[in-house]
C-alpha positions as CSV (number, residue, x, y, z in Angstrom):
1,M,-41.4,4.2,-64.5
2,C,-39.0,1.6,-64.5
3,L,-40.9,-2.0,-64.2
4,F,-37.9,-3.9,-65.2
5,P,-36.5,-4.8,-61.7
6,L,-40.1,-6.3,-61.0
7,I,-40.5,-8.5,-63.9
8,S,-37.2,-9.9,-65.2
9,P,-34.2,-11.5,-63.5
10,K,-32.2,-11.6,-66.5
11,I,-31.0,-7.9,-68.1
12,D,-30.6,-8.1,-71.7
13,D,-32.2,-6.0,-74.9
14,N,-35.1,-8.3,-75.1
15,S,-36.1,-7.5,-71.7
16,F,-36.2,-3.7,-72.6
17,K,-38.1,-4.4,-75.8
18,F,-40.4,-6.4,-73.4
19,I,-41.4,-3.2,-71.6
20,G,-41.3,-0.8,-74.3
21,L,-37.8,0.9,-73.2
22,A,-35.7,-0.5,-76.1
23,H,-35.5,3.1,-77.1
24,A,-35.2,4.7,-73.8
25,P,-32.1,6.8,-72.9
26,G,-29.2,5.2,-71.7
27,Y,-29.5,6.7,-68.4
28,V,-32.8,5.2,-67.7
29,K,-31.3,1.6,-68.8
30,S,-28.6,2.4,-66.0
31,L,-31.0,3.4,-63.4
32,C,-33.0,0.1,-64.3
33,F,-29.6,-1.5,-63.7
34,V,-29.1,-0.2,-60.4
35,M,-32.3,-0.9,-59.1
36,K,-32.2,-4.5,-59.9
37,I,-28.8,-4.8,-58.6
38,R,-30.4,-3.1,-55.1
39,Q,-33.3,-5.5,-55.2
40,N,-31.0,-8.7,-55.7
41,K,-28.3,-7.5,-53.3
42,P,-27.6,-10.3,-50.8
43,K,-28.4,-9.6,-47.2
44,F,-25.0,-10.0,-46.0
45,R,-22.6,-7.2,-45.7
46,L,-18.9,-7.4,-45.1
47,I,-17.9,-6.7,-41.6
48,R,-16.1,-3.4,-41.4
49,W,-12.9,-4.4,-39.4
50,W,-10.5,-1.4,-40.1
51,P,-11.6,0.6,-37.1
52,A,-10.9,-2.1,-34.7
53,V,-7.5,-2.6,-36.2
54,V,-7.0,1.2,-35.9
55,I,-8.3,1.1,-32.1
56,I,-6.0,-1.8,-31.3
57,G,-3.1,-0.5,-33.0
58,G,-3.6,2.8,-31.4
59,F,-3.6,1.1,-27.9
60,T,-0.4,-0.8,-28.9
61,L,1.2,2.2,-29.8
62,A,0.0,4.0,-26.5
63,L,1.5,1.2,-24.5
64,T,4.8,1.4,-26.0
65,V,5.2,5.0,-25.2
66,I,4.1,4.8,-21.8
67,W,6.3,2.0,-20.8
68,S,9.3,3.3,-22.9
69,T,9.1,7.0,-21.8
70,G,7.2,7.1,-18.5
71,G,10.0,7.9,-16.4
72,D,10.7,6.4,-12.8
73,N,7.1,6.8,-11.8
74,Q,5.6,3.2,-11.6
75,Q,2.3,4.2,-10.3
76,D,1.7,6.8,-13.4
77,R,2.5,4.3,-15.7
78,V,-0.1,1.7,-14.1
79,L,-2.7,4.7,-14.2
80,R,-1.9,5.7,-17.7
81,T,-2.3,1.9,-18.7
82,L,-5.8,1.5,-16.9
83,S,-6.9,4.5,-18.7
84,G,-5.9,3.3,-22.1
85,I,-7.7,0.0,-21.4
86,T,-10.7,1.5,-20.5
87,I,-10.8,3.9,-23.3
88,T,-10.0,1.0,-25.8
89,T,-12.7,-1.3,-24.3
90,I,-15.3,1.6,-24.9
91,L,-14.3,2.4,-28.5
92,L,-14.5,-1.5,-29.4
93,V,-17.9,-2.1,-27.8
94,A,-18.9,1.1,-29.7
95,W,-17.5,-0.2,-32.8
96,A,-19.0,-3.7,-32.5
97,L,-22.5,-2.3,-31.6
98,L,-22.9,0.8,-34.1
99,F,-20.0,0.6,-36.8
100,S,-19.1,-2.9,-37.6
101,R,-22.0,-4.0,-39.8
102,L,-22.5,-7.2,-37.6
103,A,-26.0,-8.7,-38.0
104,K,-28.7,-7.5,-35.7
105,R,-28.7,-10.5,-33.9
106,A,-24.8,-10.7,-33.3
107,R,-24.9,-7.1,-31.9
108,L,-27.7,-7.9,-29.7
109,V,-25.9,-11.0,-28.4
110,I,-22.8,-8.8,-27.7
111,F,-24.9,-6.2,-25.7
112,G,-26.8,-8.8,-23.8
113,G,-23.4,-10.7,-23.0
114,L,-21.8,-7.5,-21.7
115,V,-24.7,-6.6,-19.5
116,A,-25.0,-10.2,-18.2
117,V,-21.2,-10.2,-17.3
118,A,-21.5,-6.7,-15.6
119,V,-24.5,-7.6,-13.6
120,L,-23.1,-11.0,-12.6
121,F,-19.7,-9.4,-11.7
122,S,-21.2,-6.8,-9.6
123,A,-23.5,-9.5,-7.8
124,C,-20.6,-11.7,-6.7
125,F,-17.9,-9.2,-6.1
126,S,-17.4,-5.9,-4.5
127,F,-14.6,-3.2,-5.0
128,S,-12.2,-3.4,-2.0
129,Q,-9.1,-1.2,-2.6
130,F,-6.3,-0.6,-4.6
131,S,-2.9,-2.5,-4.8
132,G,0.4,-0.7,-4.3
133,N,0.6,0.1,-8.2
134,M,-3.3,1.3,-8.1
135,M,-4.5,-1.8,-9.5
136,P,-8.2,-2.4,-8.5
137,L,-8.9,-5.4,-6.2
138,F,-12.0,-7.0,-5.6
139,E,-13.6,-9.3,-3.0
140,W,-16.1,-12.0,-2.7
141,R,-19.1,-10.0,-2.0
142,W,-20.9,-12.8,0.2
143,A,-17.5,-13.6,2.2
144,K,-18.2,-13.5,5.6
145,R,-15.7,-13.2,8.7
146,T,-16.3,-14.2,12.3
147,L,-13.7,-12.2,14.4
148,P,-12.4,-13.5,17.7
149,T,-13.6,-11.7,20.9
150,A,-12.4,-11.9,24.3
151,E,-15.5,-13.6,25.7
152,S,-15.1,-16.2,23.3
153,Q,-11.4,-16.8,23.5
154,A,-10.6,-15.8,26.8
155,P,-8.2,-18.3,28.6
156,K,-9.5,-20.4,31.5
157,P,-9.0,-18.8,35.0
158,G,-5.7,-20.2,36.4
159,I,-4.2,-21.8,33.5
160,E,-1.3,-20.4,31.6
161,P,-2.3,-20.4,28.0
162,T,1.1,-21.1,26.8
163,A,3.4,-24.1,27.1
164,H,6.8,-21.9,26.5
165,P,8.4,-19.3,28.5
166,L,7.6,-16.3,26.5
167,A,8.3,-13.8,29.2
168,K,11.3,-12.4,27.3
169,L,9.7,-11.9,23.8
170,S,10.0,-8.5,22.9
171,F,9.1,-6.4,19.6
172,P,7.7,-3.4,21.5
173,Q,7.2,-0.7,18.5
174,F,7.0,-0.2,14.9
175,L,10.0,-1.7,12.7
176,G,11.7,-3.1,15.9
177,P,13.5,-1.9,19.3
178,S,15.2,1.2,17.4
179,R,12.6,1.6,14.4
180,D,15.2,0.8,11.7
181,C,14.0,-2.7,10.5
182,K,16.8,-4.3,12.4
183,V,15.8,-7.0,14.8
184,P,18.5,-8.5,17.4
185,G,18.4,-12.3,17.9
186,P,19.8,-15.7,16.8
187,G,20.1,-16.4,13.2
188,L,17.4,-18.2,11.1
189,A,17.4,-21.4,9.2
190,T,17.8,-20.7,5.4
191,D,15.7,-23.7,4.1
192,W,12.2,-23.7,4.7
193,T,11.4,-26.6,2.6
194,T,13.4,-29.3,5.1
195,Q,12.5,-27.1,8.1
196,P,9.2,-25.6,7.5
197,P,7.9,-22.8,9.7
198,E,5.5,-24.1,12.1
199,T,1.8,-22.5,12.0
200,L,0.8,-21.8,15.7
201,W,-2.5,-20.2,14.6
202,R,-3.9,-18.3,11.7
203,Q,-7.5,-16.6,11.9
204,S,-9.5,-13.7,10.7
205,I,-9.0,-10.3,12.1
206,G,-10.8,-6.9,11.5
207,P,-9.5,-4.6,8.7
208,A,-6.4,-2.0,9.4
209,W,-3.0,-1.5,8.2
210,S,-1.5,-1.7,11.7
211,G,1.1,-4.2,12.8
212,F,2.0,-6.1,15.6
213,A,3.7,-4.9,19.1
214,V,4.8,-7.9,21.2
215,A,5.9,-7.9,24.9
216,G,6.0,-11.4,26.5
217,H,3.0,-13.3,25.5
218,H,1.0,-10.2,24.5
219,A,0.7,-9.2,20.9
220,V,-1.4,-6.1,20.3
221,T,-2.7,-4.5,17.1
222,Q,-5.4,-2.4,15.8
223,E,-8.2,-3.1,13.9
224,Q,-11.8,-1.8,12.4
225,R,-14.4,-3.6,14.2
226,D,-17.9,-2.2,12.7
227,E,-18.1,1.4,13.5
228,N,-15.4,1.3,16.2
229,E,-11.6,1.7,16.4
230,A,-10.2,-1.3,18.3
231,V,-7.1,-2.1,20.2
232,V,-6.9,-5.8,20.5
233,C,-4.3,-8.2,22.4
234,Y,-3.9,-11.5,21.1
235,N,-1.9,-14.2,22.9
236,V,1.2,-15.1,21.0
237,Q,1.3,-19.0,21.3
238,T,-2.5,-19.5,20.8
239,G,-4.1,-16.5,19.0
240,S,-6.8,-16.1,21.8
241,V,-8.1,-12.7,22.3
242,L,-6.8,-11.3,26.1
243,W,-8.6,-8.2,25.9
244,L,-10.3,-5.8,23.4
245,H,-10.6,-2.0,23.8
246,T,-12.8,0.0,21.4
247,D,-13.4,3.7,20.5
248,P,-16.2,5.2,18.4
249,G,-14.8,6.0,15.1
250,Q,-14.5,4.6,11.2
251,Y,-12.4,5.4,8.6
252,K,-12.3,4.1,5.2
253,T,-11.3,5.5,1.7
254,A,-11.1,3.8,-1.8
255,I,-7.3,4.3,-2.1
256,A,-6.0,4.1,1.6
257,G,-8.7,1.3,2.7
258,E,-10.2,0.8,6.0
259,G,-9.2,0.9,9.6
260,P,-6.4,2.2,11.8
261,R,-3.0,2.8,10.3
262,A,-0.5,3.0,13.0
263,T,1.3,0.4,14.9
264,P,1.0,0.4,18.8
265,T,4.0,1.0,20.8
266,I,4.5,-1.0,24.4
267,H,6.4,0.8,27.2
268,D,6.5,0.0,30.8
269,G,3.4,-2.0,31.2
270,M,1.4,0.5,29.1
271,V,0.2,0.3,25.3
272,Y,-0.1,3.5,23.5
273,T,-2.1,3.5,20.3
274,L,-3.1,6.4,17.6
275,G,-6.5,5.5,15.7
276,A,-6.7,6.5,12.1
277,T,-9.2,9.1,13.2
278,G,-6.6,10.8,15.6
279,M,-7.5,9.2,19.0
280,L,-4.6,8.8,21.4
281,N,-4.9,6.2,23.9
282,C,-2.9,4.7,26.8
283,L,-4.0,1.4,28.0
284,K,-2.5,-1.0,30.5
285,L,-0.8,-3.8,28.9
286,A,-2.3,-6.5,31.4
287,T,-6.1,-5.8,31.1
288,G,-6.6,-3.3,28.3
289,K,-8.2,-0.8,30.9
290,P,-7.9,2.9,29.8
291,V,-5.4,5.2,31.6
292,W,-6.1,8.5,29.4
293,R,-6.8,9.4,26.1
294,R,-6.4,12.5,23.6
295,N,-8.1,13.8,20.8
296,I,-5.1,14.8,18.2
297,P,-7.0,16.9,15.8
298,T,-8.3,19.0,18.6
299,D,-5.1,19.3,20.3
300,A,-3.2,20.3,17.1
301,G,-6.0,23.1,16.3
302,L,-7.5,21.4,13.1
303,K,-10.8,22.0,12.0
304,L,-13.2,19.3,12.6
305,D,-15.7,20.4,10.0
306,D,-13.4,20.7,7.1
307,P,-14.4,18.8,4.0
308,V,-12.8,15.4,3.0
309,D,-9.8,15.9,1.0
310,Q,-8.4,12.4,-0.4
311,S,-5.6,14.0,-2.2
312,G,-3.5,14.2,1.1
313,L,-2.0,17.6,0.1
314,S,-4.9,20.3,1.5
315,A,-3.6,23.0,3.1
316,N,-5.4,22.7,6.5
317,R,-4.1,19.1,6.8
318,N,-7.0,17.6,9.1
319,K,-5.6,13.9,8.7
320,S,-8.8,12.3,10.1
321,K,-10.4,13.9,7.0
322,E,-7.8,12.7,4.4
323,W,-5.8,9.5,4.5
324,G,-6.1,9.1,8.4
325,Y,-3.4,9.4,11.1
326,A,-0.6,7.1,10.6
327,S,2.2,8.0,12.8
328,S,3.1,5.1,15.6
329,P,3.6,6.6,18.9
330,L,7.2,7.3,20.0
331,M,8.4,7.1,23.5
332,V,11.0,9.8,24.6
333,D,11.9,9.6,28.4
334,D,8.6,10.2,30.1
335,K,6.8,11.4,27.0
336,V,5.0,10.0,24.2
337,V,5.4,11.9,21.0
338,V,2.9,11.7,17.9
339,S,2.7,13.6,14.6
340,A,-0.3,16.0,14.7
341,G,0.1,18.0,11.4
342,G,-1.2,21.3,13.2
343,E,0.5,24.5,12.1
344,N,1.5,27.6,14.2
345,G,3.8,25.4,16.5
346,R,1.7,22.2,16.9
347,S,3.1,19.7,14.0
348,L,4.6,17.4,16.6
349,L,2.8,16.8,20.0
350,A,4.2,15.1,23.3
351,Y,2.2,14.1,26.3
352,N,3.0,12.9,29.6
353,T,3.1,9.1,29.6
354,A,1.6,9.0,33.1
355,T,-1.2,11.5,33.0
356,G,-1.8,12.4,29.3
357,K,-1.1,16.1,29.8
358,P,0.5,17.9,27.1
359,A,4.2,18.3,27.6
360,W,5.2,20.5,24.7
361,A,4.5,21.1,21.0
362,G,6.7,22.2,18.1
363,G,6.9,22.7,14.5
364,S,4.6,23.8,11.9
365,S,5.0,21.3,9.0
366,R,1.9,19.5,7.8
367,A,1.6,16.2,8.6
368,G,3.0,13.2,6.8
369,Y,2.6,9.4,7.1
370,S,6.0,8.6,8.4
371,S,6.5,8.1,12.2
372,A,9.2,10.0,14.7
373,R,12.4,8.2,15.6
374,L,15.4,9.1,17.8
375,A,18.9,9.9,16.1
376,K,22.1,11.0,18.0
377,L,23.6,13.5,15.8
378,H,26.8,15.2,17.0
379,G,26.3,13.9,20.5
380,E,22.6,15.2,21.0
381,T,19.5,13.1,21.0
382,Q,17.0,14.4,18.7
383,V,13.5,13.4,17.7
384,V,13.8,13.3,13.7
385,I,10.5,13.0,11.6
386,F,10.1,13.0,7.9
387,N,6.9,15.5,7.6
388,Q,5.1,16.6,4.4
389,N,7.4,19.8,4.3
390,G,10.4,17.6,4.4
391,L,12.9,16.4,7.3
392,A,13.0,18.1,10.6
393,A,14.7,17.3,14.1
394,H,13.1,18.3,17.4
395,S,14.5,18.7,21.0
396,P,12.8,16.1,23.1
397,K,13.0,18.4,26.1
398,D,10.7,20.9,24.5
399,G,10.0,20.1,21.0
400,S,12.1,23.2,19.5
401,I,13.3,22.8,16.1
402,R,16.8,22.0,15.9
403,W,17.2,21.9,12.1
404,E,15.1,21.3,8.9
405,F,15.8,20.1,5.4
406,N,12.9,21.0,3.0
407,W,11.7,18.2,0.5
408,N,8.1,19.4,-0.1
409,A,7.3,17.2,-2.9
410,P,3.6,16.8,-3.7
411,Y,3.2,13.2,-2.7
412,P,2.8,11.4,0.6
413,H,5.8,10.9,2.8
414,V,5.5,7.6,4.2
415,S,9.0,5.9,4.6
416,M,11.0,6.2,7.7
417,P,14.3,8.3,7.7
418,V,17.2,6.2,8.0
419,T,20.3,7.0,10.1
420,L,23.6,6.2,8.6
421,P,27.1,6.8,10.3
422,N,28.8,10.1,10.3
423,N,25.5,12.1,11.1
424,R,24.0,11.2,7.8
425,I,20.3,10.4,7.1
426,L,18.5,8.9,4.2
427,I,15.0,9.9,3.2
428,S,13.0,8.4,0.4
429,L,9.8,9.0,-1.6
430,G,8.1,7.0,-4.3
431,Y,6.1,8.3,-7.3
432,G,9.4,8.4,-9.3
433,K,10.9,11.1,-6.7
434,G,13.7,8.7,-5.4
435,S,16.0,9.1,-2.4
436,K,18.3,11.9,-0.6
437,L,21.1,11.6,1.6
438,V,21.7,14.6,3.7
439,Q,24.7,15.6,6.2
440,V,23.9,17.3,9.3
441,D,26.7,19.6,10.4
442,F,27.3,21.3,13.7
443,E,29.3,24.7,13.6
444,N,29.3,27.5,16.1
445,G,26.9,26.1,18.2
446,S,24.2,25.3,15.3
447,F,22.9,22.8,13.1
448,A,23.3,23.0,9.4
449,V,22.2,20.5,6.6
450,R,23.3,19.9,3.0
451,E,22.2,17.5,0.6
452,L,25.1,14.7,-0.5
453,W,23.4,13.2,-3.3
454,K,20.2,12.4,-4.9
455,S,19.1,9.1,-6.6
456,N,16.0,7.7,-8.6
457,R,17.5,4.2,-7.8
458,M,15.6,3.8,-4.7
459,K,12.1,4.8,-4.4
460,A,10.4,3.7,-1.1
461,K,6.9,4.4,-1.5
462,F,5.3,3.2,1.5
463,T,7.9,0.7,2.6
464,N,10.9,1.1,4.7
465,L,14.3,0.7,4.0
466,V,17.5,-1.0,5.9
467,F,21.2,0.1,6.1
468,H,23.9,-2.7,6.2
469,N,27.4,-2.8,5.4
470,N,27.4,0.8,3.8
471,H,24.6,0.0,1.3
472,I,20.9,0.6,1.3
473,F,18.4,-2.4,0.9
474,G,14.6,-2.0,0.2
475,L,11.9,-2.2,-2.4
476,D,12.5,0.3,-5.3
477,D,8.8,0.7,-6.5
478,G,8.0,-2.8,-5.8
479,I,11.3,-4.6,-6.8
480,F,14.0,-5.3,-4.5
481,A,17.1,-3.3,-5.1
482,C,20.5,-2.7,-3.4
483,I,22.3,0.9,-3.8
484,D,25.7,2.3,-2.7
485,A,25.1,4.6,0.4
486,G,27.9,6.4,-0.4
487,R,27.1,7.8,-3.9
488,G,23.5,6.2,-4.4
489,H,24.7,4.2,-7.3
490,R,22.5,1.1,-8.1
491,K,24.3,-2.4,-7.3
492,W,21.5,-4.4,-8.4
493,K,17.6,-4.7,-8.9
494,D,15.6,-8.0,-8.8
495,G,12.9,-9.6,-7.0
496,R,9.2,-8.6,-7.7
497,Y,7.9,-8.5,-4.2
498,G,5.5,-5.5,-4.5
499,H,4.9,-2.9,-2.0
500,G,5.5,-4.9,1.1
501,Q,7.7,-4.6,4.1
502,I,11.2,-5.8,5.3
503,L,13.1,-6.7,8.5
504,F,16.7,-7.4,8.9
505,R,18.2,-10.1,11.4
506,G,21.7,-11.4,11.5
507,S,22.9,-11.3,7.8
508,H,19.4,-11.7,6.2
509,I,16.5,-9.8,5.1
510,L,13.1,-10.8,5.7
511,V,10.7,-9.6,2.9
512,M,6.8,-9.6,3.8
513,A,5.8,-9.3,0.1
514,E,2.5,-7.7,-1.0
515,N,0.8,-11.0,-2.0
516,G,1.3,-12.5,1.5
517,D,4.6,-14.5,1.0
518,V,7.5,-14.3,3.4
519,V,10.7,-14.3,1.8
520,L,14.5,-14.7,3.1
521,L,17.0,-13.0,1.4
522,E,20.7,-12.9,1.6
523,A,22.0,-9.3,2.5
524,D,24.6,-9.5,-0.2
525,P,25.2,-6.1,-2.0
526,E,26.6,-7.8,-5.2
527,Q,23.6,-9.8,-6.3
528,H,20.0,-10.8,-5.3
529,V,19.9,-14.0,-3.5
530,E,16.4,-15.5,-2.3
531,L,17.1,-18.2,-0.1
532,T,13.8,-19.5,0.7
533,R,9.9,-18.6,1.0
534,F,6.4,-19.8,2.2
535,A,3.0,-18.4,1.7
536,A,2.1,-16.8,5.2
537,L,-1.1,-15.1,4.2
538,D,-3.6,-14.7,1.5
539,G,-4.0,-11.3,-0.2
540,K,-2.7,-7.8,-0.5
541,T,-0.4,-7.3,2.7
542,W,0.9,-4.0,3.5
543,N,1.1,-4.5,7.2
544,P,4.6,-4.6,8.8
545,P,5.8,-7.9,10.2
546,A,7.0,-8.4,13.9
547,L,9.7,-10.8,14.8
548,A,10.1,-11.6,18.5
549,D,12.9,-14.5,18.9
550,G,11.5,-17.2,16.5
551,Y,7.9,-15.8,16.5
552,L,7.0,-14.1,13.3
553,L,3.5,-12.3,13.6
554,V,1.9,-11.1,10.3
555,R,-1.3,-9.7,9.4
556,N,-3.2,-7.6,6.5
557,H,-6.8,-6.3,6.5
558,R,-8.4,-9.8,6.6
559,E,-6.4,-12.5,8.6
560,A,-3.2,-12.8,11.1
561,A,-1.2,-15.5,11.7
562,C,1.6,-16.6,14.1
563,Y,4.6,-19.0,12.7
564,K,7.5,-20.4,14.7
565,L,10.5,-19.9,12.3
566,P,13.3,-22.5,12.5
567,L,16.4,-21.1,14.0
568,A,19.8,-21.8,12.5
569,K,22.1,-24.5,14.0
570,P,25.2,-23.3,15.8
571,A,27.3,-24.3,12.7
572,E,25.1,-22.4,10.3
573,V,25.4,-19.4,12.5
574,A,28.9,-19.4,12.7
575,A,28.8,-19.6,8.6
576,Q,26.5,-16.8,8.9
């Protein structure tokens, strides 16, 4: 037995003689050396850094590959980046706790700190939804909002709630009078620093992605209020609730958020609304009293007991079980038209405006999230809609299909079709797919459609585009861009406004940015010119704005506001 390590701190020949091992074999002496070294080995061990270096280096390389070769799909890049961050974080934590050779106390501190941060974060914040680029968003868990009610804010009897003549204010439907993002009216002042917008009111509102429809001093939108879908009418001037109508129903998903999606339509003293669950209402504008209602999934023949499908691509497309109905009602003569998504000839449904009785049904395409609009093609007025299967035109008389253009991409179809001169229509998709311009021809009594060009230079994910002076303006995956309508070539791309919404007035483009800012741009095909901006809302804003004369109504899933925008002086209007 080697006793040397126990009795002598110094290793020499005398030490071996002392313990009687002077003539021991060399391997015995070597063993004693090893045992002595191990006993006197310092407690501190060098930290093993190379795994952390490899992990961080691999993540850096992965980021380089993702953002240099990821194509035009911005969302895919973001999702891959988030996945990389998650995997890298897990690997670094595993290295620190198991393979780093850190002292036990240091590892306990790291583990305890991570647990404490996770518990504290979950106690203070809750997951809300995703941004337009699929970044997770969180909200303060204990934040409470008091929503206005008709009882608490009703104007006093006999007193006119506004001091201004608002009777002529009009923004009757989604994206303006013609559903093309173009708003008539006087020019706007272009310097909001010296002439800041006047805040008329700003207050909490129930969650939804609906916008405002305006008629006179009535501004109508949809909200989620507890377990009810609500149609709420606000006073434009004061923000007071004039009336409120509710229907049982609640829609919420992690990706799509909570509440109704569609913007109301005001027509001939009535309000027409489509909730996320598929409830179509006709209400009196003055009082909010119901006139009639219809259940769209039932009328479309969709199975109400189908399982929830968040993909948005199920064969039996029950929208109330996926991302929710989002089609804003369209008025056609004495009928109201909505996208239903029923197959077997019930994709698009029309109802009598007075009675709510079915007028016609047509098409068999699965529903998208785009709304129908009117287009005059070769002298014939048609109902045009960008469904999941592609672009289709219906007769407003009986709903029959006049022509179809297939673009059945496996992504939600949201952006409105844009009509161009000479019987052309532009359609656009996000997710890296781009835009297509189609030509509608009419020969020998029938319509035919052909593709003129396809471009990845304009990708409208769930925003909308505007046509002006033979150019297309809009948000290309969150960055403002301009392309030539003739060939689809990009003119410029600049200005990171996120997945917001736009309106066009005079020679200017009003951008409702995703972060809540309102930005005024020059509609210049040669360069990006930002004229002015102000912070209108706080937080993610996907809702379309409404602009009636100088009154700008904006909202998101938490708050709403009305601003009086300064109008341009006569000399400025002449210059524009």
